[in-house]
One Martini backbone bead per residue (centre of mass of N, CA, C, O) as a GRO file, in nm:
protein
   73
    1UNK     BB    1   3.725   0.101   4.882
    2UNK     BB    2   3.601  -0.167   4.785
    3UNK     BB    3   3.309  -0.062   4.753
    4UNK     BB    4   3.376   0.148   4.534
    5UNK     BB    5   3.493  -0.050   4.331
    6UNK     BB    6   3.232  -0.237   4.315
    7UNK     BB    7   3.036  -0.019   4.230
    8UNK     BB    8   3.191   0.077   3.974
    9UNK     BB    9   3.184  -0.198   3.828
   10UNK     BB   10   2.876  -0.232   3.837
   11UNK     BB   11   2.809   0.018   3.675
   12UNK     BB   12   2.970  -0.037   3.426
   13UNK     BB   13   2.821  -0.303   3.357
   14UNK     BB   14   2.539  -0.179   3.329
   15UNK     BB   15   2.600   0.023   3.102
   16UNK     BB   16   2.710  -0.194   2.896
   17UNK     BB   17   2.435  -0.352   2.887
   18UNK     BB   18   2.265  -0.070   2.801
   19UNK     BB   19   2.372  -0.037   2.528
   20UNK     BB   20   2.313   0.100   2.235
   21UNK     BB   21   2.223   0.005   1.938
   22UNK     BB   22   2.224   0.039   1.624
   23UNK     BB   23   2.009   0.118   1.394
   24UNK     BB   24   1.832  -0.118   1.181
   25UNK     BB   25   1.665  -0.147   0.911
   26UNK     BB   26   1.437  -0.334   0.774
   27UNK     BB   27   1.418  -0.555   0.533
   28UNK     BB   28   1.233  -0.582   0.260
   29UNK     BB   29   0.986  -0.806   0.148
   30UNK     BB   30   0.906  -0.876  -0.190
   31UNK     BB   31   0.712  -1.125  -0.163
   32UNK     BB   32   0.477  -0.951  -0.009
   33UNK     BB   33   0.395  -0.746  -0.243
   34UNK     BB   34   0.242  -0.922  -0.453
   35UNK     BB   35  -0.041  -0.966  -0.307
   36UNK     BB   36  -0.099  -0.650  -0.277
   37UNK     BB   37  -0.161  -0.604  -0.571
   38UNK     BB   38  -0.443  -0.779  -0.558
   39UNK     BB   39  -0.626  -0.625  -0.362
   40UNK     BB   40  -0.768  -0.425  -0.608
   41UNK     BB   41  -0.876  -0.603  -0.838
   42UNK     BB   42  -1.190  -0.602  -0.815
   43UNK     BB   43  -1.217  -0.291  -0.842
   44UNK     BB   44  -1.093  -0.273  -1.125
   45UNK     BB   45  -1.288  -0.464  -1.269
   46UNK     BB   46  -1.547  -0.284  -1.203
   47UNK     BB   47  -1.444  -0.025  -1.334
   48UNK     BB   48  -1.413  -0.144  -1.626
   49UNK     BB   49  -1.703  -0.225  -1.661
   50UNK     BB   50  -1.825   0.062  -1.623
   51UNK     BB   51  -1.673   0.191  -1.861
   52UNK     BB   52  -1.804   0.002  -2.074
   53UNK     BB   53  -2.103   0.064  -2.015
   54UNK     BB   54  -2.073   0.361  -2.084
   55UNK     BB   55  -1.990   0.333  -2.378
   56UNK     BB   56  -2.245   0.180  -2.463
   57UNK     BB   57  -2.442   0.401  -2.395
   58UNK     BB   58  -2.326   0.625  -2.572
   59UNK     BB   59  -2.363   0.478  -2.837
   60UNK     BB   60  -2.671   0.441  -2.808
   61UNK     BB   61  -2.736   0.747  -2.806
   62UNK     BB   62  -2.618   0.821  -3.075
   63UNK     BB   63  -2.807   0.626  -3.242
   64UNK     BB   64  -3.070   0.745  -3.139
   65UNK     BB   65  -3.020   1.043  -3.239
   66UNK     BB   66  -2.984   0.957  -3.540
   67UNK     BB   67  -3.256   0.830  -3.580
   68UNK     BB   68  -3.421   1.078  -3.506
   69UNK     BB   69  -3.310   1.265  -3.722
   70UNK     BB   70  -3.392   1.085  -3.972
   71UNK     BB   71  -3.698   1.079  -3.899
   72UNK     BB   72  -3.747   1.401  -3.905
   73UNK     BB   73  -3.709   1.431  -4.233
   0.00000   0.00000   0.00000
């Protein structure tokens, strides 16, 4: 009888120790998000430069076409 009681108490103690705690999602740290915003900054700058170069080339093409049209008259 005492062996059964000891075995039961040991089983209950093991089960209580293995009890799952409710999951709590980690709180995001917003300070770490700020450097990530700068992650693609060089690519954005290169894209802006490419867009500006495209605008310059379009403007030069329009001026060239205008000058060719005026020269053809």
